[in-house]
All heavy atoms as TSV, in Angstrom:
chain	resi	resn	atom	element	x	y	z
A	1	MET	N	N	-6.870	-2.690	5.682
A	1	MET	CA	C	-7.511	-2.460	6.913
A	1	MET	C	C	-7.683	-3.820	7.628
A	1	MET	O	O	-8.043	-4.804	7.022
A	1	MET	CB	C	-8.871	-1.838	6.639
A	1	MET	CG	C	-9.596	-1.368	7.832
A	1	MET	SD	S	-9.920	0.388	7.563
A	1	MET	CE	C	-10.122	0.845	9.214
A	2	ALA	N	N	-7.368	-3.818	8.909
A	2	ALA	CA	C	-7.345	-5.108	9.644
A	2	ALA	C	C	-8.768	-5.504	10.092
A	2	ALA	O	O	-8.959	-6.668	10.429
A	2	ALA	CB	C	-6.446	-4.954	10.854
A	3	GLY	N	N	-9.736	-4.602	10.092
A	3	GLY	CA	C	-11.095	-4.948	10.481
A	3	GLY	C	C	-11.234	-5.199	11.965
A	3	GLY	O	O	-12.053	-6.023	12.367
A	4	LEU	N	N	-10.433	-4.533	12.774
A	4	LEU	CA	C	-10.493	-4.697	14.209
A	4	LEU	C	C	-11.247	-3.557	14.867
A	4	LEU	O	O	-11.365	-2.479	14.332
A	4	LEU	CB	C	-9.049	-4.707	14.784
A	4	LEU	CG	C	-8.158	-5.860	14.356
A	4	LEU	CD1	C	-6.754	-5.625	14.793
A	4	LEU	CD2	C	-8.697	-7.159	14.886
A	5	SER	N	N	-11.825	-3.840	16.012
A	5	SER	CA	C	-12.503	-2.803	16.778
A	5	SER	C	C	-12.090	-2.944	18.248
A	5	SER	O	O	-11.530	-3.956	18.685
A	5	SER	CB	C	-14.027	-2.958	16.647
A	5	SER	OG	O	-14.443	-4.179	17.175
A	6	TRP	N	N	-12.319	-1.941	18.999
A	6	TRP	CA	C	-11.936	-1.923	20.403
A	6	TRP	C	C	-13.177	-2.064	21.280
A	6	TRP	O	O	-14.159	-1.435	20.948
A	6	TRP	CB	C	-11.211	-0.584	20.738
A	6	TRP	CG	C	-10.560	-0.683	22.063
A	6	TRP	CD1	C	-11.015	-0.112	23.228
A	6	TRP	CD2	C	-9.368	-1.325	22.446
A	6	TRP	NE1	N	-10.188	-0.382	24.249
A	6	TRP	CE2	C	-9.136	-1.111	23.784
A	6	TRP	CE3	C	-8.455	-2.093	21.707
A	6	TRP	CZ2	C	-8.041	-1.644	24.449
A	6	TRP	CZ3	C	-7.361	-2.585	22.365
A	6	TRP	CH2	C	-7.143	-2.364	23.729
A	7	PRO	N	N	-13.166	-2.857	22.237
A	7	PRO	CA	C	-12.067	-3.701	22.737
A	7	PRO	C	C	-11.897	-4.908	21.850
A	7	PRO	O	O	-12.848	-5.341	21.163
A	7	PRO	CB	C	-12.516	-4.091	24.120
A	7	PRO	CG	C	-13.979	-3.976	24.108
A	7	PRO	CD	C	-14.323	-2.873	23.156
A	8	LEU	N	N	-10.739	-5.476	21.865
A	8	LEU	CA	C	-10.433	-6.639	21.060
A	8	LEU	C	C	-11.226	-7.870	21.570
A	8	LEU	O	O	-11.455	-7.968	22.784
A	8	LEU	CB	C	-8.923	-6.937	21.101
A	8	LEU	CG	C	-8.022	-5.916	20.432
A	8	LEU	CD1	C	-6.574	-6.256	20.655
A	8	LEU	CD2	C	-8.317	-5.759	18.957
A	9	PRO	N	N	-11.632	-8.743	20.694
A	9	PRO	CA	C	-12.348	-9.946	21.177
A	9	PRO	C	C	-11.471	-10.776	22.115
A	9	PRO	O	O	-10.223	-10.839	21.959
A	9	PRO	CB	C	-12.586	-10.736	19.868
A	9	PRO	CG	C	-12.393	-9.734	18.742
A	9	PRO	CD	C	-11.465	-8.715	19.252
A	10	ASP	N	N	-12.066	-11.437	23.068
A	10	ASP	CA	C	-11.358	-12.258	24.056
A	10	ASP	C	C	-10.663	-13.399	23.405
A	10	ASP	O	O	-9.609	-13.876	23.909
A	10	ASP	CB	C	-12.298	-12.683	25.140
A	10	ASP	CG	C	-12.753	-11.567	26.023
A	10	ASP	OD1	O	-12.036	-10.556	26.162
A	10	ASP	OD2	O	-13.855	-11.690	26.576
A	11	ASP	N	N	-11.221	-13.958	22.317
A	11	ASP	CA	C	-10.633	-15.137	21.711
A	11	ASP	C	C	-9.533	-14.818	20.712
A	11	ASP	O	O	-9.044	-15.705	20.031
A	11	ASP	CB	C	-11.765	-15.972	21.077
A	11	ASP	CG	C	-12.461	-15.219	19.931
A	11	ASP	OD1	O	-12.352	-13.979	19.905
A	11	ASP	OD2	O	-13.112	-15.863	19.103
A	12	LEU	N	N	-9.147	-13.569	20.603
A	12	LEU	CA	C	-8.115	-13.152	19.654
A	12	LEU	C	C	-6.764	-13.287	20.345
A	12	LEU	O	O	-6.425	-12.508	21.227
A	12	LEU	CB	C	-8.336	-11.733	19.180
A	12	LEU	CG	C	-7.368	-11.167	18.144
A	12	LEU	CD1	C	-7.565	-11.934	16.822
A	12	LEU	CD2	C	-7.636	-9.701	17.878
A	13	ASP	N	N	-5.951	-14.273	19.929
A	13	ASP	CA	C	-4.644	-14.452	20.533
A	13	ASP	C	C	-3.582	-13.615	19.810
A	13	ASP	O	O	-3.868	-12.981	18.797
A	13	ASP	CB	C	-4.225	-15.942	20.517
A	13	ASP	CG	C	-4.070	-16.526	19.129
A	13	ASP	OD1	O	-4.326	-15.776	18.149
A	13	ASP	OD2	O	-3.713	-17.687	19.027
A	14	ASP	N	N	-2.390	-13.569	20.353
A	14	ASP	CA	C	-1.335	-12.726	19.848
A	14	ASP	C	C	-0.955	-13.078	18.410
A	14	ASP	O	O	-0.650	-12.238	17.587
A	14	ASP	CB	C	-0.107	-12.793	20.728
A	14	ASP	CG	C	-0.307	-12.027	22.066
A	14	ASP	OD1	O	-1.260	-11.212	22.164
A	14	ASP	OD2	O	0.517	-12.272	22.961
A	15	GLU	N	N	-0.900	-14.364	18.095
A	15	GLU	CA	C	-0.501	-14.803	16.755
A	15	GLU	C	C	-1.508	-14.300	15.687
A	15	GLU	O	O	-1.174	-13.823	14.638
A	15	GLU	CB	C	-0.371	-16.337	16.690
A	15	GLU	CG	C	0.798	-16.886	17.421
A	15	GLU	CD	C	0.935	-18.338	17.308
A	15	GLU	OE1	O	0.306	-18.920	16.366
A	15	GLU	OE2	O	1.580	-18.930	18.180
A	16	ARG	N	N	-2.803	-14.442	16.028
A	16	ARG	CA	C	-3.855	-13.977	15.055
A	16	ARG	C	C	-3.853	-12.468	14.933
A	16	ARG	O	O	-3.997	-11.960	13.854
A	16	ARG	CB	C	-5.228	-14.498	15.515
A	16	ARG	CG	C	-6.349	-14.167	14.646
A	16	ARG	CD	C	-6.277	-14.900	13.328
A	16	ARG	NE	N	-7.368	-14.465	12.460
A	16	ARG	CZ	C	-7.225	-14.156	11.194
A	16	ARG	NH1	N	-6.054	-14.298	10.585
A	16	ARG	NH2	N	-8.239	-13.748	10.496
A	17	LEU	N	N	-3.643	-11.805	16.048
A	17	LEU	CA	C	-3.557	-10.310	16.017
A	17	LEU	C	C	-2.410	-9.863	15.131
A	17	LEU	O	O	-2.557	-8.963	14.318
A	17	LEU	CB	C	-3.447	-9.776	17.445
A	17	LEU	CG	C	-3.283	-8.256	17.553
A	17	LEU	CD1	C	-4.495	-7.568	16.988
A	17	LEU	CD2	C	-3.054	-7.843	18.996
A	18	GLU	N	N	-1.274	-10.489	15.317
A	18	GLU	CA	C	-0.063	-10.154	14.500
A	18	GLU	C	C	-0.371	-10.404	13.031
A	18	GLU	O	O	-0.008	-9.612	12.166
A	18	GLU	CB	C	1.134	-10.898	14.944
A	18	GLU	CG	C	2.369	-10.474	14.237
A	18	GLU	CD	C	3.627	-11.103	14.810
A	18	GLU	OE1	O	3.600	-11.650	15.873
A	18	GLU	OE2	O	4.677	-11.010	14.095
A	19	ALA	N	N	-1.044	-11.542	12.691
A	19	ALA	CA	C	-1.370	-11.839	11.308
A	19	ALA	C	C	-2.305	-10.810	10.698
A	19	ALA	O	O	-2.214	-10.465	9.527
A	19	ALA	CB	C	-1.944	-13.252	11.223
A	20	LEU	N	N	-3.249	-10.328	11.508
A	20	LEU	CA	C	-4.200	-9.291	11.026
A	20	LEU	C	C	-3.498	-7.929	10.814
A	20	LEU	O	O	-3.744	-7.216	9.831
A	20	LEU	CB	C	-5.338	-9.105	11.969
A	20	LEU	CG	C	-6.344	-10.255	12.025
A	20	LEU	CD1	C	-7.297	-10.037	13.211
A	20	LEU	CD2	C	-7.123	-10.360	10.737
A	21	LEU	N	N	-2.588	-7.594	11.725
A	21	LEU	CA	C	-1.910	-6.317	11.622
A	21	LEU	C	C	-0.779	-6.293	10.608
A	21	LEU	O	O	-0.481	-5.271	9.981
A	21	LEU	CB	C	-1.381	-5.901	12.961
A	21	LEU	CG	C	-2.404	-5.612	14.065
A	21	LEU	CD1	C	-1.744	-5.326	15.396
A	21	LEU	CD2	C	-3.300	-4.421	13.600
A	22	PHE	N	N	-0.117	-7.460	10.409
A	22	PHE	CA	C	1.029	-7.501	9.533
A	22	PHE	C	C	0.864	-8.669	8.538
A	22	PHE	O	O	1.434	-9.765	8.730
A	22	PHE	CB	C	2.333	-7.699	10.328
A	22	PHE	CG	C	2.552	-6.674	11.396
A	22	PHE	CD1	C	2.338	-6.961	12.714
A	22	PHE	CD2	C	2.929	-5.402	11.032
A	22	PHE	CE1	C	2.495	-5.983	13.674
A	22	PHE	CE2	C	3.090	-4.418	11.976
A	22	PHE	CZ	C	2.903	-4.717	13.325
A	23	PRO	N	N	0.002	-8.497	7.526
A	23	PRO	CA	C	-0.218	-9.553	6.575
A	23	PRO	C	C	1.034	-9.900	5.792
A	23	PRO	O	O	1.958	-9.060	5.701
A	23	PRO	CB	C	-1.292	-9.017	5.657
A	23	PRO	CG	C	-1.194	-7.537	5.794
A	23	PRO	CD	C	-0.662	-7.278	7.163
A	24	PRO	N	N	1.089	-11.122	5.254
A	24	PRO	CA	C	2.317	-11.500	4.518
A	24	PRO	C	C	2.519	-10.623	3.281
A	24	PRO	O	O	1.590	-10.074	2.720
A	24	PRO	CB	C	2.046	-12.964	4.093
A	24	PRO	CG	C	0.579	-13.167	4.247
A	24	PRO	CD	C	0.096	-12.172	5.263
A	25	VAL	N	N	3.780	-10.520	2.885
A	25	VAL	CA	C	4.145	-9.768	1.747
A	25	VAL	C	C	3.560	-10.439	0.496
A	25	VAL	O	O	3.562	-11.640	0.405
A	25	VAL	CB	C	5.698	-9.678	1.638
A	25	VAL	CG1	C	6.114	-8.910	0.404
A	25	VAL	CG2	C	6.255	-9.038	2.884
A	26	PRO	N	N	3.056	-9.637	-0.505
A	26	PRO	CA	C	2.521	-10.265	-1.717
A	26	PRO	C	C	3.587	-11.147	-2.395
A	26	PRO	O	O	4.794	-10.813	-2.355
A	26	PRO	CB	C	2.175	-9.095	-2.607
A	26	PRO	CG	C	2.147	-7.906	-1.761
A	26	PRO	CD	C	2.973	-8.196	-0.545
A	27	ASP	N	N	3.152	-12.217	-2.962
A	27	ASP	CA	C	4.069	-13.179	-3.589
A	27	ASP	C	C	4.342	-12.794	-5.046
A	27	ASP	O	O	4.112	-13.521	-5.960
A	27	ASP	CB	C	3.453	-14.587	-3.540
A	27	ASP	CG	C	4.476	-15.678	-3.851
A	27	ASP	OD1	O	5.662	-15.407	-3.715
A	27	ASP	OD2	O	4.036	-16.754	-4.278
A	28	VAL	N	N	4.819	-11.546	-5.207
A	28	VAL	CA	C	5.166	-11.037	-6.527
A	28	VAL	C	C	6.625	-10.589	-6.489
A	28	VAL	O	O	6.990	-9.734	-5.683
A	28	VAL	CB	C	4.274	-9.813	-6.888
A	28	VAL	CG1	C	4.671	-9.264	-8.258
A	28	VAL	CG2	C	2.833	-10.180	-6.870
A	29	PRO	N	N	7.495	-11.201	-7.285
A	29	PRO	CA	C	8.899	-10.781	-7.254
A	29	PRO	C	C	9.057	-9.314	-7.693
A	29	PRO	O	O	8.260	-8.786	-8.421
A	29	PRO	CB	C	9.542	-11.724	-8.324
A	29	PRO	CG	C	8.569	-12.821	-8.527
A	29	PRO	CD	C	7.225	-12.288	-8.212
A	30	ASP	N	N	10.104	-8.681	-7.111
A	30	ASP	CA	C	10.346	-7.275	-7.400
A	30	ASP	C	C	10.466	-6.968	-8.876
A	30	ASP	O	O	10.004	-5.954	-9.354
A	30	ASP	CB	C	11.592	-6.835	-6.689
A	30	ASP	CG	C	11.405	-6.617	-5.221
A	30	ASP	OD1	O	10.194	-6.625	-4.747
A	30	ASP	OD2	O	12.377	-6.437	-4.490
A	31	ASP	N	N	11.053	-7.897	-9.648
A	31	ASP	CA	C	11.249	-7.614	-11.055
A	31	ASP	C	C	9.953	-7.744	-11.853
A	31	ASP	O	O	9.907	-7.389	-13.044
A	31	ASP	CB	C	12.332	-8.520	-11.639
A	31	ASP	CG	C	12.002	-9.998	-11.589
A	31	ASP	OD1	O	11.070	-10.378	-10.778
A	31	ASP	OD2	O	12.643	-10.823	-12.304
A	32	GLN	N	N	8.855	-8.210	-11.249
A	32	GLN	CA	C	7.592	-8.321	-11.931
A	32	GLN	C	C	6.574	-7.279	-11.415
A	32	GLN	O	O	5.466	-7.269	-11.882
A	32	GLN	CB	C	7.009	-9.710	-11.750
A	32	GLN	CG	C	7.796	-10.778	-12.434
A	32	GLN	CD	C	7.198	-12.141	-12.265
A	32	GLN	OE1	O	6.141	-12.300	-11.652
A	32	GLN	NE2	N	7.863	-13.143	-12.779
A	33	ARG	N	N	6.991	-6.450	-10.504
A	33	ARG	CA	C	6.116	-5.377	-10.004
A	33	ARG	C	C	6.053	-4.258	-11.017
A	33	ARG	O	O	7.056	-3.918	-11.638
A	33	ARG	CB	C	6.592	-4.874	-8.668
A	33	ARG	CG	C	6.489	-5.817	-7.555
A	33	ARG	CD	C	6.962	-5.213	-6.269
A	33	ARG	NE	N	6.965	-6.240	-5.213
A	33	ARG	CZ	C	6.065	-6.275	-4.285
A	33	ARG	NH1	N	5.087	-5.409	-4.239
A	33	ARG	NH2	N	6.122	-7.183	-3.336
A	34	PRO	N	N	4.876	-3.618	-11.194
A	34	PRO	CA	C	4.801	-2.516	-12.124
A	34	PRO	C	C	5.618	-1.305	-11.664
A	34	PRO	O	O	5.429	-0.852	-10.537
A	34	PRO	CB	C	3.296	-2.218	-12.213
A	34	PRO	CG	C	2.707	-2.816	-10.965
A	34	PRO	CD	C	3.569	-3.921	-10.555
A	35	VAL	N	N	6.492	-0.818	-12.511
A	35	VAL	CA	C	7.324	0.338	-12.178
A	35	VAL	C	C	6.569	1.603	-12.571
A	35	VAL	O	O	5.954	1.633	-13.641
A	35	VAL	CB	C	8.692	0.211	-12.893
A	35	VAL	CG1	C	9.554	1.437	-12.631
A	35	VAL	CG2	C	9.398	-1.049	-12.513
A	36	PRO	N	N	6.607	2.605	-11.721
A	36	PRO	CA	C	5.938	3.849	-12.068
A	36	PRO	C	C	6.499	4.481	-13.320
A	36	PRO	O	O	7.719	4.281	-13.612
A	36	PRO	CB	C	6.175	4.765	-10.895
A	36	PRO	CG	C	6.550	3.901	-9.778
A	36	PRO	CD	C	7.228	2.684	-10.395
A	37	ASP	N	N	5.692	5.157	-14.094
A	37	ASP	CA	C	6.176	5.901	-15.287
A	37	ASP	C	C	6.736	7.208	-14.755
A	37	ASP	O	O	5.997	8.160	-14.479
A	37	ASP	CB	C	5.013	6.173	-16.207
A	37	ASP	CG	C	5.395	6.953	-17.454
A	37	ASP	OD1	O	6.576	7.284	-17.615
A	37	ASP	OD2	O	4.530	7.191	-18.310
A	38	TRP	N	N	8.046	7.303	-14.621
A	38	TRP	CA	C	8.673	8.414	-13.936
A	38	TRP	C	C	8.505	9.734	-14.734
A	38	TRP	O	O	8.400	10.764	-14.072
A	38	TRP	CB	C	10.165	8.151	-13.711
A	38	TRP	CG	C	10.334	6.991	-12.725
A	38	TRP	CD1	C	10.870	5.814	-13.007
A	38	TRP	CD2	C	9.938	6.970	-11.359
A	38	TRP	NE1	N	10.836	4.981	-11.868
A	38	TRP	CE2	C	10.262	5.713	-10.846
A	38	TRP	CE3	C	9.339	7.883	-10.494
A	38	TRP	CZ2	C	10.039	5.323	-9.531
A	38	TRP	CZ3	C	9.091	7.507	-9.219
A	38	TRP	CH2	C	9.433	6.242	-8.712
A	39	SER	N	N	8.400	9.673	-16.042
A	39	SER	CA	C	8.186	10.925	-16.764
A	39	SER	C	C	6.763	11.460	-16.477
A	39	SER	O	O	6.562	12.639	-16.340
A	39	SER	CB	C	8.375	10.712	-18.246
A	39	SER	OG	O	7.494	9.733	-18.743
A	40	ALA	N	N	5.791	10.520	-16.328
A	40	ALA	CA	C	4.426	10.970	-15.969
A	40	ALA	C	C	4.399	11.493	-14.533
A	40	ALA	O	O	3.672	12.450	-14.263
A	40	ALA	CB	C	3.488	9.782	-16.129
A	41	VAL	N	N	5.174	10.886	-13.627
A	41	VAL	CA	C	5.265	11.417	-12.265
A	41	VAL	C	C	5.756	12.833	-12.261
A	41	VAL	O	O	5.174	13.709	-11.629
A	41	VAL	CB	C	6.148	10.495	-11.380
A	41	VAL	CG1	C	6.444	11.128	-10.057
A	41	VAL	CG2	C	5.523	9.122	-11.201
A	42	HIS	N	N	6.866	13.089	-12.963
A	42	HIS	CA	C	7.406	14.452	-13.007
A	42	HIS	C	C	6.454	15.413	-13.649
A	42	HIS	O	O	6.289	16.563	-13.191
A	42	HIS	CB	C	8.786	14.468	-13.724
A	42	HIS	CG	C	9.853	13.744	-12.930
A	42	HIS	ND1	N	10.446	14.331	-11.842
A	42	HIS	CD2	C	10.413	12.550	-13.128
A	42	HIS	CE1	C	11.302	13.474	-11.368
A	42	HIS	NE2	N	11.351	12.409	-12.098
A	43	ARG	N	N	5.774	15.001	-14.676
A	43	ARG	CA	C	4.789	15.841	-15.342
A	43	ARG	C	C	3.604	16.139	-14.412
A	43	ARG	O	O	3.160	17.312	-14.316
A	43	ARG	CB	C	4.279	15.156	-16.619
A	43	ARG	CG	C	3.329	15.958	-17.471
A	43	ARG	CD	C	3.000	15.286	-18.778
A	43	ARG	NE	N	2.435	13.970	-18.604
A	43	ARG	CZ	C	3.070	12.809	-18.949
A	43	ARG	NH1	N	4.237	12.844	-19.485
A	43	ARG	NH2	N	2.466	11.626	-18.698
A	44	ASP	N	N	3.177	15.126	-13.710
A	44	ASP	CA	C	2.009	15.331	-12.741
A	44	ASP	C	C	2.376	16.287	-11.643
A	44	ASP	O	O	1.591	17.067	-11.140
A	44	ASP	CB	C	1.551	14.025	-12.170
A	44	ASP	CG	C	0.802	13.141	-13.159
A	44	ASP	OD1	O	0.379	13.692	-14.195
A	44	ASP	OD2	O	0.658	11.940	-12.905
A	45	LEU	N	N	3.649	16.208	-11.158
A	45	LEU	CA	C	4.042	17.056	-10.029
A	45	LEU	C	C	4.104	18.521	-10.423
A	45	LEU	O	O	4.125	19.390	-9.546
A	45	LEU	CB	C	5.404	16.574	-9.525
A	45	LEU	CG	C	5.378	15.284	-8.691
A	45	LEU	CD1	C	6.765	14.832	-8.394
A	45	LEU	CD2	C	4.543	15.440	-7.479
A	46	ARG	N	N	4.152	18.825	-11.718
A	46	ARG	CA	C	4.113	20.237	-12.161
A	46	ARG	C	C	2.704	20.826	-12.123
A	46	ARG	O	O	2.526	22.041	-12.223
A	46	ARG	CB	C	4.690	20.360	-13.567
A	46	ARG	CG	C	6.187	20.244	-13.606
A	46	ARG	CD	C	6.743	20.551	-14.953
A	46	ARG	NE	N	7.425	19.342	-15.390
A	46	ARG	CZ	C	7.350	18.772	-16.580
A	46	ARG	NH1	N	6.573	19.283	-17.516
A	46	ARG	NH2	N	8.005	17.676	-16.854
A	47	ARG	N	N	1.690	19.966	-11.992
A	47	ARG	CA	C	0.332	20.469	-11.920
A	47	ARG	C	C	0.051	21.139	-10.579
A	47	ARG	O	O	0.633	20.752	-9.571
A	47	ARG	CB	C	-0.668	19.318	-12.098
A	47	ARG	CG	C	-0.613	18.694	-13.481
A	47	ARG	CD	C	-1.569	17.563	-13.741
A	47	ARG	NE	N	-2.563	17.311	-12.760
A	47	ARG	CZ	C	-2.969	16.078	-12.461
A	47	ARG	NH1	N	-2.442	15.044	-13.021
A	47	ARG	NH2	N	-3.936	15.905	-11.530
A	48	PRO	N	N	-0.799	22.177	-10.586
A	48	PRO	CA	C	-1.083	22.861	-9.314
A	48	PRO	C	C	-1.794	21.906	-8.317
A	48	PRO	O	O	-2.555	21.067	-8.726
A	48	PRO	CB	C	-2.040	23.970	-9.719
A	48	PRO	CG	C	-2.037	24.072	-11.180
A	48	PRO	CD	C	-1.483	22.799	-11.723
A	49	ASN	N	N	-1.423	22.052	-7.047
A	49	ASN	CA	C	-2.010	21.306	-5.946
A	49	ASN	C	C	-1.747	19.786	-6.035
A	49	ASN	O	O	-2.428	19.022	-5.343
A	49	ASN	CB	C	-3.505	21.532	-5.846
A	49	ASN	CG	C	-3.846	22.983	-5.626
A	49	ASN	OD1	O	-3.149	23.661	-4.828
A	49	ASN	ND2	N	-4.894	23.482	-6.259
A	50	MET	N	N	-0.785	19.360	-6.849
A	50	MET	CA	C	-0.478	17.937	-6.954
A	50	MET	C	C	0.761	17.681	-6.042
A	50	MET	O	O	1.741	18.418	-6.117
A	50	MET	CB	C	-0.158	17.549	-8.393
A	50	MET	CG	C	0.185	16.058	-8.540
A	50	MET	SD	S	-1.070	14.902	-7.946
A	50	MET	CE	C	-2.267	15.019	-9.231
A	51	THR	N	N	0.665	16.638	-5.229
A	51	THR	CA	C	1.784	16.305	-4.369
A	51	THR	C	C	2.245	14.921	-4.682
A	51	THR	O	O	1.551	14.135	-5.336
A	51	THR	CB	C	1.356	16.341	-2.865
A	51	THR	OG1	O	0.360	15.332	-2.655
A	51	THR	CG2	C	0.797	17.730	-2.476
A	52	LEU	N	N	3.407	14.595	-4.222
A	52	LEU	CA	C	3.973	13.258	-4.432
A	52	LEU	C	C	3.067	12.188	-3.766
A	52	LEU	O	O	2.894	11.117	-4.307
A	52	LEU	CB	C	5.378	13.189	-3.900
A	52	LEU	CG	C	6.180	11.919	-4.248
A	52	LEU	CD1	C	6.280	11.704	-5.705
A	52	LEU	CD2	C	7.595	12.037	-3.635
A	53	ALA	N	N	2.479	12.559	-2.639
A	53	ALA	CA	C	1.573	11.614	-1.955
A	53	ALA	C	C	0.350	11.289	-2.845
A	53	ALA	O	O	-0.068	10.140	-2.926
A	53	ALA	CB	C	1.142	12.168	-0.609
A	54	LEU	N	N	-0.175	12.293	-3.468
A	54	LEU	CA	C	-1.321	12.072	-4.393
A	54	LEU	C	C	-0.945	11.242	-5.590
A	54	LEU	O	O	-1.689	10.369	-5.985
A	54	LEU	CB	C	-1.930	13.392	-4.836
A	54	LEU	CG	C	-2.659	14.203	-3.796
A	54	LEU	CD1	C	-3.024	15.578	-4.327
A	54	LEU	CD2	C	-3.902	13.441	-3.314
A	55	VAL	N	N	0.242	11.524	-6.149
A	55	VAL	CA	C	0.720	10.684	-7.249
A	55	VAL	C	C	0.874	9.240	-6.865
A	55	VAL	O	O	0.487	8.304	-7.558
A	55	VAL	CB	C	2.021	11.295	-7.851
A	55	VAL	CG1	C	2.624	10.355	-8.879
A	55	VAL	CG2	C	1.805	12.659	-8.397
A	56	TRP	N	N	1.437	9.072	-5.655
A	56	TRP	CA	C	1.648	7.704	-5.157
A	56	TRP	C	C	0.311	7.001	-4.897
A	56	TRP	O	O	0.193	5.798	-5.240
A	56	TRP	CB	C	2.483	7.741	-3.857
A	56	TRP	CG	C	2.727	6.376	-3.280
A	56	TRP	CD1	C	3.672	5.465	-3.723
A	56	TRP	CD2	C	2.021	5.735	-2.239
A	56	TRP	NE1	N	3.589	4.305	-2.983
A	56	TRP	CE2	C	2.575	4.459	-2.067
A	56	TRP	CE3	C	0.972	6.121	-1.452
A	56	TRP	CZ2	C	2.097	3.571	-1.122
A	56	TRP	CZ3	C	0.495	5.234	-0.477
A	56	TRP	CH2	C	1.069	3.973	-0.357
A	57	GLU	N	N	-0.656	7.709	-4.358
A	57	GLU	CA	C	-1.978	7.105	-4.159
A	57	GLU	C	C	-2.591	6.679	-5.491
A	57	GLU	O	O	-3.240	5.592	-5.554
A	57	GLU	CB	C	-2.910	8.089	-3.445
A	57	GLU	CG	C	-2.592	8.244	-1.970
A	57	GLU	CD	C	-3.532	9.232	-1.313
A	57	GLU	OE1	O	-4.635	9.532	-1.848
A	57	GLU	OE2	O	-3.188	9.758	-0.206
A	58	GLU	N	N	-2.481	7.468	-6.510
A	58	GLU	CA	C	-2.989	7.081	-7.828
A	58	GLU	C	C	-2.264	5.850	-8.371
A	58	GLU	O	O	-2.895	4.978	-8.941
A	58	GLU	CB	C	-2.850	8.253	-8.829
A	58	GLU	CG	C	-3.751	9.397	-8.525
A	58	GLU	CD	C	-3.555	10.596	-9.491
A	58	GLU	OE1	O	-2.675	10.499	-10.357
A	58	GLU	OE2	O	-4.256	11.599	-9.300
A	59	TYR	N	N	-0.955	5.836	-8.177
A	59	TYR	CA	C	-0.163	4.636	-8.619
A	59	TYR	C	C	-0.627	3.410	-7.929
A	59	TYR	O	O	-0.858	2.360	-8.535
A	59	TYR	CB	C	1.326	4.927	-8.393
A	59	TYR	CG	C	2.196	3.657	-8.402
A	59	TYR	CD1	C	2.457	3.016	-9.597
A	59	TYR	CD2	C	2.779	3.191	-7.251
A	59	TYR	CE1	C	3.273	1.901	-9.652
A	59	TYR	CE2	C	3.574	2.077	-7.241
A	59	TYR	CZ	C	3.838	1.423	-8.471
A	59	TYR	OH	O	4.600	0.295	-8.485
A	60	ARG	N	N	-0.788	3.467	-6.567
A	60	ARG	CA	C	-1.216	2.320	-5.836
A	60	ARG	C	C	-2.633	1.875	-6.104
A	60	ARG	O	O	-2.982	0.689	-6.047
A	60	ARG	CB	C	-1.066	2.580	-4.327
A	60	ARG	CG	C	0.416	2.624	-3.877
A	60	ARG	CD	C	1.087	1.335	-4.018
A	60	ARG	NE	N	0.501	0.401	-3.066
A	60	ARG	CZ	C	0.959	-0.800	-2.701
A	60	ARG	NH1	N	2.048	-1.239	-3.339
A	60	ARG	NH2	N	0.350	-1.538	-1.842
A	61	ALA	N	N	-3.458	2.839	-6.512
A	61	ALA	CA	C	-4.871	2.534	-6.834
A	61	ALA	C	C	-4.903	1.692	-8.153
A	61	ALA	O	O	-5.758	0.809	-8.315
A	61	ALA	CB	C	-5.700	3.784	-6.958
A	62	THR	N	N	-4.014	1.982	-9.089
A	62	THR	CA	C	-4.001	1.303	-10.338
A	62	THR	C	C	-3.066	0.085	-10.365
A	62	THR	O	O	-3.204	-0.795	-11.204
A	62	THR	CB	C	-3.591	2.229	-11.492
A	62	THR	OG1	O	-2.313	2.768	-11.257
A	62	THR	CG2	C	-4.612	3.380	-11.648
A	63	SER	N	N	-2.109	0.049	-9.431
A	63	SER	CA	C	-1.139	-1.034	-9.337
A	63	SER	C	C	-1.125	-1.584	-7.957
A	63	SER	O	O	-0.283	-1.229	-7.126
A	63	SER	CB	C	0.268	-0.500	-9.713
A	63	SER	OG	O	0.264	0.084	-10.981
A	64	VAL	N	N	-2.075	-2.482	-7.647
A	64	VAL	CA	C	-2.184	-3.006	-6.311
A	64	VAL	C	C	-0.950	-3.717	-5.844
A	64	VAL	O	O	-0.560	-3.623	-4.671
A	64	VAL	CB	C	-3.382	-3.961	-6.241
A	64	VAL	CG1	C	-3.543	-4.591	-4.856
A	64	VAL	CG2	C	-4.695	-3.270	-6.673
A	65	ASN	N	N	-0.281	-4.398	-6.731
A	65	ASN	CA	C	0.972	-5.111	-6.349
A	65	ASN	C	C	2.213	-4.292	-6.615
A	65	ASN	O	O	3.323	-4.806	-6.652
A	65	ASN	CB	C	1.095	-6.451	-7.098
A	65	ASN	CG	C	0.108	-7.450	-6.620
A	65	ASN	OD1	O	-0.205	-7.474	-5.411
A	65	ASN	ND2	N	-0.446	-8.264	-7.519
A	66	GLY	N	N	2.006	-2.966	-6.794
A	66	GLY	CA	C	3.169	-2.109	-7.077
A	66	GLY	C	C	3.999	-1.872	-5.835
A	66	GLY	O	O	3.701	-2.359	-4.730
A	67	PHE	N	N	5.073	-1.168	-6.040
A	67	PHE	CA	C	6.010	-0.880	-4.913
A	67	PHE	C	C	5.316	0.025	-3.912
A	67	PHE	O	O	4.569	0.929	-4.275
A	67	PHE	CB	C	7.279	-0.219	-5.435
A	67	PHE	CG	C	8.137	-1.112	-6.232
A	67	PHE	CD1	C	8.085	-1.144	-7.607
A	67	PHE	CD2	C	8.999	-2.034	-5.584
A	67	PHE	CE1	C	8.875	-2.016	-8.360
A	67	PHE	CE2	C	9.785	-2.880	-6.321
A	67	PHE	CZ	C	9.701	-2.866	-7.690
A	68	GLY	N	N	5.663	-0.164	-2.658
A	68	GLY	CA	C	5.089	0.691	-1.595
A	68	GLY	C	C	5.502	0.171	-0.222
A	68	GLY	O	O	5.964	-0.974	-0.064
A	69	TYR	N	N	5.317	0.973	0.757
A	69	TYR	CA	C	5.576	0.592	2.119
A	69	TYR	C	C	4.360	-0.111	2.663
A	69	TYR	O	O	3.232	0.164	2.317
A	69	TYR	CB	C	5.873	1.809	3.004
A	69	TYR	CG	C	7.168	2.502	2.638
A	69	TYR	CD1	C	7.154	3.659	1.918
A	69	TYR	CD2	C	8.380	1.932	2.969
A	69	TYR	CE1	C	8.335	4.322	1.574
A	69	TYR	CE2	C	9.563	2.561	2.612
A	69	TYR	CZ	C	9.533	3.737	1.928
A	69	TYR	OH	O	10.707	4.351	1.579
A	70	SER	N	N	4.603	-1.017	3.645
A	70	SER	CA	C	3.479	-1.734	4.251
A	70	SER	C	C	2.890	-0.898	5.356
A	70	SER	O	O	3.416	0.053	5.791
A	70	SER	CB	C	3.974	-3.097	4.829
A	70	SER	OG	O	4.928	-2.914	5.780
């Protein structure tokens, strides 16, 4: 969350706004990111009312530096 409110502060320039909206990528190489347990993902998806979005949210909650879209 960028922590912004409307209207934007007058002293907020474009560079600072861009930095708040698009933070730098974590400094963790791809080969060191935690890979999801795919067998557990498939097992979880067989549960009633479980969606891929929910499985992904659980993965991201436990693996902050895990793979994901910004």
